[in-house]
Structures are given as structure tokens and as C-alpha cells.
MARTORDREN-326921 format. One record per residue (C-alpha): residue in one letter; residue number from 1; x, y, z. Coordinates in nm, 4 decimals. Example, Ala and Ser with C-alpha at 12.3 -4.5 7.8 and 13.67 -1.06 7.14 Angstrom:
# residues 2
PT/resn/resi/u/v/w
PT/A/1/1.2300/-0.4500/0.7800
PT/S/2/1.3670/-0.1060/0.7140
END
This chain:
# residues 360
PT/resn/resi/u/v/w
PT/M/1/-5.4739/-10.7596/-3.4257
PT/L/2/-5.1559/-10.8161/-3.6245
PT/V/3/-5.1886/-11.1935/-3.6034
PT/K/4/-5.5575/-11.1920/-3.6982
PT/A/5/-5.4732/-10.9728/-3.9967
PT/E/6/-5.2033/-11.2228/-4.0939
PT/E/7/-5.4480/-11.5126/-4.0709
PT/V/8/-5.6973/-11.3430/-4.3010
PT/L/9/-5.4304/-11.2239/-4.5448
PT/F/10/-5.2497/-11.5591/-4.5665
PT/T/11/-5.5756/-11.7457/-4.6204
PT/R/12/-5.6849/-11.5043/-4.8936
PT/I/13/-5.3622/-11.5141/-5.0940
PT/G/14/-5.2959/-11.8855/-5.0384
PT/I/15/-4.9935/-11.8795/-4.8065
PT/L/16/-5.0731/-12.1902/-4.6047
PT/S/17/-4.8900/-12.4534/-4.4001
PT/T/18/-4.9368/-12.8294/-4.4230
PT/E/19/-4.6873/-12.8982/-4.1433
PT/N/20/-4.8214/-13.1140/-3.8589
PT/L/21/-4.5613/-13.1411/-3.5859
PT/D/22/-4.7578/-13.2324/-3.2753
PT/I/23/-5.0678/-13.1356/-3.0839
PT/F/24/-4.8582/-12.9135/-2.8560
PT/S/25/-4.7231/-12.7139/-3.1518
PT/H/26/-5.0785/-12.6295/-3.2609
PT/T/27/-4.9840/-12.6745/-3.6279
PT/F/28/-5.2910/-12.8965/-3.6620
PT/E/29/-5.5439/-12.6230/-3.5879
PT/G/30/-5.5673/-12.4593/-3.9270
PT/P/31/-5.3888/-12.3818/-4.2509
PT/T/32/-5.2137/-12.0744/-4.1074
PT/M/33/-5.1446/-12.1926/-3.7514
PT/G/34/-4.8141/-12.3546/-3.8481
PT/L/35/-4.6867/-12.0231/-3.9817
PT/L/36/-4.7969/-11.8439/-3.6662
PT/S/37/-4.6365/-12.1111/-3.4464
PT/H/38/-4.3030/-12.0519/-3.6186
PT/Q/39/-4.3410/-11.6763/-3.5830
PT/T/40/-4.4125/-11.7153/-3.2128
PT/M/41/-4.1027/-11.9320/-3.1718
PT/G/42/-3.8824/-11.6793/-3.3487
PT/A/43/-4.0278/-11.4018/-3.1349
PT/M/44/-3.9624/-11.6019/-2.8174
PT/I/45/-3.5978/-11.6499/-2.9129
PT/V/46/-3.5479/-11.2755/-2.9613
PT/M/47/-3.7341/-11.1924/-2.6395
PT/V/48/-3.5257/-11.4331/-2.4303
PT/I/49/-3.1937/-11.3282/-2.5853
PT/F/50/-3.2803/-10.9614/-2.5339
PT/G/51/-3.3740/-11.0278/-2.1716
PT/L/52/-3.0474/-11.2102/-2.1052
PT/W/53/-2.8514/-10.9318/-2.2744
PT/T/54/-3.0286/-10.6690/-2.0654
PT/A/55/-2.9407/-10.8619/-1.7479
PT/R/56/-2.5828/-10.9374/-1.8570
PT/V/57/-2.4166/-10.7257/-1.5860
PT/H/58/-2.6174/-10.8880/-1.3067
PT/L/59/-2.5700/-11.2366/-1.4534
PT/W/60/-2.1948/-11.1842/-1.4722
PT/R/61/-2.1879/-11.0817/-1.1061
PT/V/62/-2.3853/-11.3939/-1.0232
PT/V/63/-2.1361/-11.6119/-1.2100
PT/Q/64/-1.8480/-11.4448/-1.0248
PT/H/65/-1.9833/-11.5874/-0.7000
PT/L/66/-1.8483/-11.9237/-0.8133
PT/W/67/-1.4944/-11.8200/-0.7231
PT/R/68/-1.5286/-11.5136/-0.5004
PT/R/69/-1.7727/-11.3767/-0.2470
PT/E/70/-1.7059/-11.0054/-0.2875
PT/G/71/-1.9565/-10.7700/-0.4432
PT/R/72/-2.3317/-10.7781/-0.4172
PT/S/73/-2.4603/-10.9990/-0.1398
PT/D/74/-2.7006/-11.2817/-0.2141
PT/G/75/-2.8261/-11.3004/0.1425
PT/E/76/-3.1739/-11.1814/0.0447
PT/E/77/-3.2153/-11.4448/-0.2262
PT/L/78/-3.3991/-11.7739/-0.1814
PT/L/79/-3.0823/-11.9576/-0.2782
PT/S/80/-2.7188/-11.8545/-0.2786
PT/Y/81/-2.5854/-11.7656/-0.6219
PT/R/82/-2.3204/-12.0362/-0.6038
PT/T/83/-2.5755/-12.3040/-0.5191
PT/A/84/-2.8075/-12.1795/-0.7940
PT/I/85/-2.5333/-12.1929/-1.0593
PT/L/86/-2.4210/-12.5383/-0.9540
PT/G/87/-2.7831/-12.6544/-0.9548
PT/V/88/-2.8408/-12.5231/-1.3075
PT/A/89/-2.5194/-12.6861/-1.4290
PT/L/90/-2.6063/-13.0183/-1.2670
PT/G/91/-2.9615/-13.0105/-1.4009
PT/L/92/-2.8501/-12.9356/-1.7568
PT/A/93/-2.5870/-13.2093/-1.7361
PT/V/94/-2.8409/-13.4681/-1.6202
PT/M/95/-3.0928/-13.3637/-1.8859
PT/S/96/-2.8301/-13.3699/-2.1606
PT/L/97/-2.7025/-13.7114/-2.0568
PT/W/98/-3.0544/-13.8500/-2.0286
PT/L/99/-3.1627/-13.7243/-2.3720
PT/W/100/-2.8393/-13.8418/-2.5335
PT/R/101/-2.8559/-14.1901/-2.3821
PT/S/102/-3.2239/-14.2189/-2.4745
PT/G/103/-3.1313/-14.1925/-2.8426
PT/I/104/-3.1094/-13.8264/-2.9464
PT/P/105/-2.7753/-13.7358/-3.1116
PT/L/106/-2.5577/-13.5242/-2.8839
PT/W/107/-2.5570/-13.2235/-3.1170
PT/A/108/-2.9370/-13.2392/-3.1386
PT/V/109/-2.9630/-13.2479/-2.7584
PT/F/110/-2.8263/-12.8932/-2.7427
PT/V/111/-3.0676/-12.7760/-3.0132
PT/Y/112/-3.3569/-12.9322/-2.8258
PT/L/113/-3.2613/-12.7871/-2.4873
PT/F/114/-3.2107/-12.4443/-2.6422
PT/G/115/-3.5624/-12.4495/-2.7871
PT/A/116/-3.7190/-12.5960/-2.4732
PT/F/117/-3.5637/-12.3439/-2.2352
PT/V/118/-3.6447/-12.0530/-2.4645
PT/I/119/-4.0076/-12.1638/-2.4379
PT/F/120/-3.9900/-12.2087/-2.0583
PT/L/121/-3.8366/-11.8648/-2.0039
PT/A/122/-4.0650/-11.6855/-2.2499
PT/L/123/-4.3830/-11.8370/-2.1040
PT/T/124/-4.2673/-11.7543/-1.7520
PT/R/125/-4.2089/-11.3917/-1.8456
PT/M/126/-4.5482/-11.3741/-2.0186
PT/I/127/-4.7282/-11.4966/-1.7072
PT/V/128/-4.5285/-11.3035/-1.4467
PT/E/129/-4.4845/-10.9713/-1.6269
PT/A/130/-4.8075/-10.9558/-1.8267
PT/G/131/-5.0216/-11.1054/-1.5513
PT/L/132/-5.1852/-11.3673/-1.7724
PT/A/133/-5.3663/-11.6435/-1.5879
PT/A/134/-5.2306/-11.8966/-1.8364
PT/A/135/-5.0165/-11.9022/-2.1477
PT/V/136/-4.9111/-12.1662/-2.3971
PT/Q/137/-4.6283/-12.1969/-2.6416
PT/G/138/-4.6636/-12.1685/-3.0162
PT/M/139/-4.4362/-12.4679/-3.0639
PT/S/140/-4.2972/-12.7391/-2.8360
PT/G/141/-3.9302/-12.8257/-2.8040
PT/C/142/-4.0025/-13.1474/-2.9934
PT/G/143/-4.1639/-12.9571/-3.2788
PT/F/144/-3.8814/-12.7018/-3.2853
PT/L/145/-3.6135/-12.9703/-3.3177
PT/I/146/-3.7900/-13.1777/-3.5836
PT/S/147/-3.8897/-12.8749/-3.7892
PT/S/148/-3.5442/-12.7157/-3.7651
PT/V/149/-3.3179/-13.0103/-3.8486
PT/G/150/-3.5570/-13.2693/-3.9916
PT/S/151/-3.6472/-13.6074/-3.8485
PT/S/152/-3.4189/-13.7883/-4.0954
PT/S/153/-3.1103/-13.6409/-3.9268
PT/L/154/-3.2200/-13.7759/-3.5884
PT/G/155/-3.2628/-14.1383/-3.6894
PT/V/156/-3.5375/-14.3680/-3.5689
PT/A/157/-3.4046/-14.3838/-3.2122
PT/G/158/-3.3709/-14.0054/-3.1997
PT/V/159/-3.7245/-13.9510/-3.3266
PT/L/160/-3.8664/-14.1953/-3.0717
PT/A/161/-3.6740/-14.0303/-2.7880
PT/T/162/-3.7776/-13.6827/-2.9026
PT/G/163/-4.1421/-13.7857/-2.9099
PT/M/164/-4.1197/-13.9081/-2.5518
PT/T/165/-4.0094/-13.5615/-2.4347
PT/L/166/-4.3650/-13.4411/-2.4931
PT/A/167/-4.4455/-13.5993/-2.1559
PT/W/168/-4.2576/-13.3209/-1.9726
PT/A/169/-4.2041/-13.0450/-2.2304
PT/G/170/-4.5170/-13.0718/-2.4418
PT/D/171/-4.8318/-12.9499/-2.2708
PT/L/172/-4.7063/-12.6414/-2.0851
PT/L/173/-5.0416/-12.5017/-1.9825
PT/V/174/-4.9152/-12.5879/-1.6334
PT/F/175/-4.5433/-12.6012/-1.5508
PT/M/176/-4.3484/-12.5174/-1.2376
PT/M/177/-4.1220/-12.2342/-1.3536
PT/A/178/-4.4041/-11.9812/-1.3936
PT/P/179/-4.5799/-12.0289/-1.0558
PT/C/180/-4.2454/-12.0395/-0.8750
PT/A/181/-4.1385/-11.7145/-1.0428
PT/N/182/-4.4738/-11.5589/-0.9551
PT/G/183/-4.4309/-11.6633/-0.5939
PT/I/184/-4.0776/-11.5247/-0.5779
PT/R/185/-4.1994/-11.1962/-0.7213
PT/M/186/-4.4558/-11.1700/-0.4415
PT/L/187/-4.1728/-11.2038/-0.1871
PT/H/188/-4.0158/-10.8722/-0.2890
PT/G/189/-3.9843/-10.6595/0.0198
PT/L/190/-3.9623/-10.9584/0.2527
PT/S/191/-3.6176/-10.9516/0.4127
PT/R/192/-3.6444/-11.2515/0.6443
PT/Y/193/-3.7223/-11.6220/0.6264
PT/K/194/-3.6683/-11.6508/0.2499
PT/R/195/-3.4612/-11.9672/0.2853
PT/R/196/-3.7430/-12.1212/0.4900
PT/I/197/-3.9886/-12.0280/0.2173
PT/L/198/-3.7693/-12.2119/-0.0347
PT/A/199/-3.7975/-12.5241/0.1800
PT/M/200/-4.1748/-12.4794/0.1928
PT/I/201/-4.1895/-12.4456/-0.1875
PT/G/202/-3.9869/-12.7650/-0.2231
PT/M/203/-4.2141/-12.9498/0.0175
PT/A/204/-4.5247/-12.8296/-0.1663
PT/M/205/-4.3818/-12.9473/-0.4988
PT/A/206/-4.2913/-13.2873/-0.3544
PT/I/207/-4.6335/-13.3338/-0.1932
PT/G/208/-4.8076/-13.2262/-0.5135
PT/L/209/-4.5976/-13.4617/-0.7262
PT/V/210/-4.6444/-13.7672/-0.5059
PT/G/211/-5.0104/-13.6938/-0.4368
PT/G/212/-5.0894/-13.6227/-0.8013
PT/V/213/-4.9214/-13.9377/-0.9316
PT/C/214/-5.0858/-14.1571/-0.6683
PT/T/215/-5.4286/-14.0035/-0.7327
PT/I/216/-5.3993/-14.0536/-1.1079
PT/L/217/-5.2904/-14.4163/-1.0683
PT/V/218/-5.5683/-14.5008/-0.8222
PT/L/219/-5.8441/-14.3316/-1.0233
PT/S/220/-5.7152/-14.4663/-1.3548
PT/Y/221/-5.7166/-14.8260/-1.2372
PT/H/222/-6.0513/-14.7862/-1.0608
PT/Y/223/-6.2472/-14.6027/-1.3306
PT/G/224/-6.0318/-14.6502/-1.6396
PT/A/225/-5.8243/-14.3656/-1.7820
PT/N/226/-6.0216/-14.3733/-2.1081
PT/N/227/-6.3268/-14.2592/-1.9131
PT/Y/228/-6.1588/-13.9319/-1.8193
PT/H/229/-6.1956/-13.6077/-2.0092
PT/G/230/-6.1082/-13.6406/-2.3774
PT/S/231/-5.7782/-13.4552/-2.3382
PT/W/232/-5.6368/-13.7520/-2.1500
PT/A/233/-5.6750/-13.9733/-2.4550
PT/W/234/-5.5340/-13.7094/-2.6910
PT/F/235/-5.2307/-13.6171/-2.4864
PT/A/236/-5.1416/-13.9698/-2.3811
PT/K/237/-5.1250/-14.0899/-2.7417
PT/E/238/-4.9478/-13.7872/-2.8862
PT/P/239/-4.5853/-13.8806/-2.8010
PT/F/240/-4.6309/-14.2176/-2.9681
PT/R/241/-4.8141/-14.0718/-3.2676
PT/V/242/-4.5426/-13.8139/-3.3302
PT/A/243/-4.2655/-14.0714/-3.2948
PT/Q/244/-4.4396/-14.3189/-3.5256
PT/N/245/-4.5270/-14.0554/-3.7844
PT/F/246/-4.1749/-13.9197/-3.8266
PT/A/247/-4.0093/-14.2606/-3.7956
PT/L/248/-4.2200/-14.3948/-4.0844
PT/N/249/-4.2146/-14.0692/-4.2839
PT/P/250/-3.8724/-13.9044/-4.2409
PT/T/251/-3.8505/-13.5343/-4.3210
PT/G/252/-3.5734/-13.2858/-4.3848
PT/P/253/-3.5373/-12.9378/-4.2383
PT/N/254/-3.8403/-12.7183/-4.2957
PT/W/255/-3.6834/-12.4166/-4.4660
PT/D/256/-4.0186/-12.2379/-4.4796
PT/G/257/-4.0302/-12.2743/-4.1037
PT/W/258/-3.6890/-12.1084/-4.0756
PT/V/259/-3.8184/-11.8184/-4.2842
PT/W/260/-4.1219/-11.7700/-4.0604
PT/N/261/-3.9043/-11.8006/-3.7507
PT/G/262/-3.7067/-11.5108/-3.8951
PT/V/263/-4.0233/-11.3121/-3.9633
PT/G/264/-4.1346/-11.3538/-3.6026
PT/A/265/-3.7875/-11.2618/-3.4772
PT/A/266/-3.7821/-10.9458/-3.6906
PT/I/267/-4.1284/-10.8371/-3.5739
PT/M/268/-4.0340/-10.8944/-3.2099
PT/A/269/-3.7091/-10.6992/-3.2529
PT/L/270/-3.9081/-10.4114/-3.4034
PT/L/271/-4.1611/-10.4192/-3.1181
PT/I/272/-3.8845/-10.4193/-2.8570
PT/W/273/-3.7134/-10.1273/-3.0300
PT/A/274/-4.0404/-9.9325/-3.0438
PT/R/275/-4.1110/-9.9946/-2.6757
PT/H/276/-3.7666/-9.8656/-2.5739
PT/H/277/-3.7384/-9.5702/-2.8134
PT/L/278/-4.0920/-9.4384/-2.8716
PT/L/279/-4.2603/-9.2903/-2.5657
PT/W/280/-4.6018/-9.2928/-2.7316
PT/W/281/-4.5857/-9.6625/-2.8304
PT/P/282/-4.8780/-9.8359/-2.6514
PT/F/283/-4.8194/-10.2059/-2.7269
PT/H/284/-4.6056/-10.4421/-2.5195
PT/P/285/-4.3961/-10.6999/-2.7114
PT/L/286/-4.5327/-10.9778/-2.4905
PT/G/287/-4.8702/-10.9381/-2.6595
PT/Y/288/-4.7195/-11.0641/-2.9837
PT/L/289/-4.5979/-11.3803/-2.8109
PT/A/290/-4.9457/-11.4649/-2.6849
PT/S/291/-5.1266/-11.3702/-3.0049
PT/G/292/-4.9989/-11.6634/-3.2087
PT/T/293/-5.1346/-11.9307/-2.9746
PT/W/294/-5.4745/-12.0945/-2.9450
PT/I/295/-5.5403/-11.9829/-2.5894
PT/L/296/-5.5853/-11.6217/-2.6977
PT/N/297/-5.9169/-11.7191/-2.8566
PT/S/298/-6.0404/-11.7979/-2.5051
PT/V/299/-5.8901/-11.5144/-2.3004
PT/W/300/-5.8818/-11.2131/-2.5341
PT/F/301/-6.2003/-11.0594/-2.3911
PT/S/302/-6.0723/-11.0902/-2.0343
PT/I/303/-5.7455/-10.9226/-2.1347
PT/F/304/-5.9178/-10.6239/-2.2936
PT/L/305/-6.1645/-10.5984/-2.0039
PT/A/306/-5.8799/-10.5935/-1.7507
PT/W/307/-5.6970/-10.3375/-1.9644
PT/L/308/-6.0070/-10.1134/-1.9673
PT/V/309/-6.0708/-10.1461/-1.5932
PT/K/310/-5.7065/-10.0711/-1.5109
PT/A/311/-5.7069/-9.7621/-1.7334
PT/L/312/-6.0286/-9.6293/-1.5759
PT/V/313/-5.9140/-9.6971/-1.2200
PT/L/314/-5.5784/-9.5261/-1.2731
PT/K/315/-5.7407/-9.2311/-1.4487
PT/Y/316/-6.0093/-9.1579/-1.1900
PT/T/317/-5.8660/-9.2909/-0.8617
PT/G/318/-5.4903/-9.2860/-0.9135
PT/P/319/-5.2297/-9.5286/-0.7731
PT/N/320/-5.4027/-9.5578/-0.4348
PT/G/321/-5.7272/-9.6663/-0.5975
PT/Y/322/-5.5378/-9.9136/-0.8109
PT/K/323/-5.3794/-10.0713/-0.5023
PT/A/324/-5.7171/-10.0893/-0.3297
PT/T/325/-5.8905/-10.2645/-0.6200
PT/R/326/-5.6221/-10.5325/-0.6476
PT/W/327/-5.7759/-10.7193/-0.3565
PT/F/328/-6.1100/-10.7363/-0.5349
PT/F/329/-5.9594/-10.9002/-0.8421
PT/L/330/-5.7430/-11.1343/-0.6361
PT/G/331/-6.0650/-11.2336/-0.4638
PT/M/332/-6.2203/-11.3152/-0.8006
PT/V/333/-5.9324/-11.5523/-0.8740
PT/L/334/-5.9692/-11.7128/-0.5324
PT/G/335/-6.3431/-11.7386/-0.5871
PT/Q/336/-6.2961/-11.9547/-0.8945
PT/F/337/-6.0843/-12.2000/-0.6969
PT/V/338/-6.3312/-12.2014/-0.4084
PT/A/339/-6.6217/-12.2667/-0.6457
PT/G/340/-6.4390/-12.5547/-0.8095
PT/G/341/-6.3454/-12.7071/-0.4745
PT/F/342/-6.6986/-12.6638/-0.3389
PT/W/343/-6.8624/-12.8464/-0.6275
PT/M/344/-6.5998/-13.1197/-0.6148
PT/V/345/-6.6999/-13.1835/-0.2535
PT/V/346/-7.0697/-13.1759/-0.3483
PT/D/347/-7.0095/-13.4238/-0.6307
PT/G/348/-6.8177/-13.6464/-0.3910
PT/F/349/-7.1117/-13.6663/-0.1512
PT/T/350/-7.3822/-13.6978/-0.4170
PT/G/351/-7.2003/-13.9270/-0.6597
PT/M/352/-7.2433/-13.6881/-0.9513
PT/T/353/-6.9886/-13.6837/-1.2344
PT/G/354/-6.9214/-13.4708/-1.5390
PT/N/355/-6.9716/-13.1331/-1.3683
PT/R/356/-6.6746/-12.9571/-1.5199
PT/I/357/-6.5897/-12.5956/-1.4371
PT/R/358/-6.3969/-12.4482/-1.7271
PT/M/359/-6.0638/-12.2791/-1.6603
PT/F/360/-6.0938/-12.0364/-1.9527
END
């Protein structure tokens, strides 16, 4: 409601944005969407920093496992704390080196990774904690870097390298951190075989990666990638369009964007404070993160319907009724996948094409 009120108010009084960062920043969708994208980014930064601060004691104990084994055991975790820390450090080192050698200045690499991981963590929390079927960012890491420091400070090589990152940090409608976190959450209460489950998750990811890449290559060469759904053409060209646009038309830092980042950060800080200090406050801060993105236009009715059903079930049947009805709604989710798979098989036997089942 707050974001919709902002859209109407900004349009009426002429506070508009002409910024066009990339298709994954959604600044192209309307005269106010750029402002909302910046607000969402500022809100994500505050949400992630607050979450890390809240978990500071646990995180410090995790770090201590690097040099000593006393204290809280990590035997019930999927991965030992020491291995997890070393893995994070190695991954960040490889990513930093790769981005730097590809052409992004070293100082800008840290700005980019900060923005990208804020987005990853915020989206993961939105999906896992709020129970959303899907969530998207208000701004990509590429858009955050270019808007914050300006493309002129990156140079041509830096702009080209930044544009190429849209291949893995641009369209985050599907990314691995959220489903993995959801799966780990479902393992709470399971005291055995967690390390085996980690191996199974790794195998599933490897099979999905190899199978997906091979399928795309075979189908693309057989049918032509341009004959796919229109999003393939849009997304495939976007890294090159962004790189070309900012290489030919260098820009400086977007100070208006910094202001709106601050506005979003302030609103999120206020929402977090209200949630923790006002018992009667009904709104979760995560709702503000989702409200400034395009996907809310597609899922808002489902969110309010689920909210209504949950309230009625808890009011009239209590916690036991709530637990019993969960299976029904999980079945609805499974039913969508079964329906999609069924019609894919039917199309395969009949030779039909173009029968698309929408995700949202």
C-alpha cells in the first residue's frame, strides 16, 4: 500500500526517474520504478545488516571454529563450520579475482560483491521466512554498481565486464541460495544423515546444471534459440546492451539514486523498529522489500488470500488445524508441477507447441 501510494504521489507531483540501468533492475518499467528500485535496494541493505547484527554472537562462535573446536558443536550441521568458512573465503577470493581480471577495478569489485550478496541474502530471507513462491530484486548488482559510482569511473573494460555479470547475477527469479536454504529449513529436527543429504543436494545441483546446459544447447541448435519464448531474446541481449550503452554514454554517480537508497533504508529501519517495539504492529518489514518489485503485480492477490486463509484457520481451528491444512496447500504446489509435467508429456507425444503454463 505504501509503495502504490508513492507511485501515485510521485506521478502526480512530477517526481520521476529517467534512469535505465538494465532489464533486471526494472528501471525501464515506468517513470517511478527507478525510484522504487533504489528504495528496495536501500531497504535490502538495512535488512541484511540488521540480520547479521542480530546473529553476531552465533557468527562469532562460528568464526572461532577456525582455530578451536570448543564450544557449540557443529555436528548437526550439513557442513562443519570450519569447512563452511573456508568455502566462503575461497569462493569470494575466486569471484573477486575473476571480476578483477575480467576488467572491473579492484575497488569496484568489492562494491559489486557487496551489492550482489545483499540481494542474494535478502531474496533468500524473503522466500524462506515469508513463504513467497518467488521473489525478485529491485536492482541487480550491475545496476547497483553503475548507479552508485558511475560508469565513467569503471572504464570501458570495467563496464563490459560488469555487463557480463548479468548472466549469473541478473535474472534472480531462480537462484540456488533460496531453494537450498528452504531445504535446509525443512531438515530442522532431523538429527541423522545430514552430511549425506548435503551430498545429495550437491549431486542434484550437478545433474541439473549439466542436464540443463546440454538440453538448452541441443534444443537451441535444433530449433533455433530465437524461436523460444520472447524472454530468451530479451535476456540474452541485455548484458551486451547494458555494456554498449554505458561504454558509449558514460555516466557519473547517480546522486538522486543515493538519496532514494537512503529513503528506503530509513523506511526499513522504521519498520524493523516498529516490529520489535510495538506489539500491535501488524506489518512485517519483508513486505516492503517485495512491494517495490514487478512481481508483486502478479502475486499480490495470492498473498492476501493466503493471509486470509491462515487467519481464519488459526482463529477457528487453532494450531492443530493449521498443521493439518498445510498438507492441502503443499499439495496445491505439487499439483502445479504435476500439471506442467503432464502437459509436457502430452505435447511430446502429440507434437504440439506453445502450450505454456504460467508460473504466476
